[in-house]
LUMKE-846320 format. One line per field, with one value per residue (C-alpha): residue in one letter; y, z, x. Coordinates in steps of 0.001 Angstrom, whole numbers. Layout:
<rotis>
aa = a; ...
py = Y; ...
pz = Z; ...
px = X; ...
</rotis>
This chain:
<rotis>
aa = x; x; x; x; x; x; x; x; x; x; x; x; x; x; x; x; x; x; x; x; x; x; x; x; x; x; x; x; x; x; x; x; x; x; x; x; x; x; x; x; x; x; x; x; x; x; x; x; x; x; x; x; x; x; x; x; x; x; x; x; x; x; x; x; x; x; x; x; x; x; x; x; x; x; x; x; x; x; x; x; x
py = -8155; -6902; -4747; -2350; -3819; -1495; -2330; -150; -1936; -5359; -4376; -3138; -6318; -8477; -6435; -6671; -10434; -10874; -8799; -11030; -8023; -7377; -9474; -8641; -9402; -9446; -9555; -6639; -5638; -3331; -1709; -3272; -1418; 725; -1238; -4212; -5254; -8036; -9909; -10362; -12225; -14475; -14542; -13604; -10475; -8579; -6348; -4065; -832; 418; -473; 630; 652; 694; 1752; 1854; 5597; 7854; 10013; 13754; 16070; 19012; 22573; 23181; 25872; 24248; 20670; 20241; 21292; 18330; 14587; 13009; 9724; 9015; 5566; 5023; 5342; 3377; 394; 449; 434
pz = -2444; -448; 2523; 4354; 7637; 10174; 13156; 11778; 8399; 10028; 12346; 9413; 7412; 10352; 10706; 6983; 6885; 9999; 8599; 6875; 4948; 3123; 320; -165; -3585; -3540; -7331; -9744; -10850; -13555; -14393; -17516; -17279; -14727; -11452; -12990; -12133; -13713; -11325; -12714; -16020; -15101; -16207; -12663; -12661; -9520; -9434; -6634; -6050; -3923; -4551; -2191; -3711; -1201; -3162; -251; 96; 3084; 3194; 2557; 3869; 1469; 2744; 2010; 4050; 6560; 6037; 9741; 10581; 8777; 9200; 6679; 6430; 5130; 3995; 7454; 9141; 6383; 6919; 10672; 10401
px = 10338; 13295; 12401; 14672; 15738; 14219; 12051; 9243; 9246; 9276; 6410; 4311; 5047; 3901; 691; -66; 424; -1748; -4635; -7227; -8564; -5271; -3836; -170; 1285; 5082; 5364; 5345; 1845; 582; -2726; -4220; -7555; -9382; -9591; -7707; -4141; -2095; 212; 3730; 3957; 1041; -2594; -3698; -5852; -6834; -9892; -11028; -12901; -10001; -6369; -3587; -116; 2753; 5809; 8239; 8507; 7969; 4830; 5087; 2395; 2120; 1970; -1710; -3459; -5825; -4657; -3889; -7467; -9047; -8568; -6217; -4372; -894; 235; 1741; -1668; -3405; -1123; -1716; -5535
</rotis>
C-alpha cells in the first residue's frame, strides 16, 4: 500500500498499527460472501460482524436537514477512536 505523504496520514497509520483492536491488511481484499473477505490471491478469509474499509478518500458530509443536530462519525473520527 502506498500512502500519501502527509503528516495527517502518517499519524493515522501510526495510530492504526498501535491499536491492538485493528488488523490492517495492506493487500487487496474482496467480498466473497456476506461478512467474508478474501485477502489477495491467497486462501486467507476474514470474517467479522463489522468491517471498516478505508479506501483513501476524504469524508463528505451530505447536506441532510438536521444532520448537525445528531451525533455522526466520519472515517476520520472512526480511525482516531
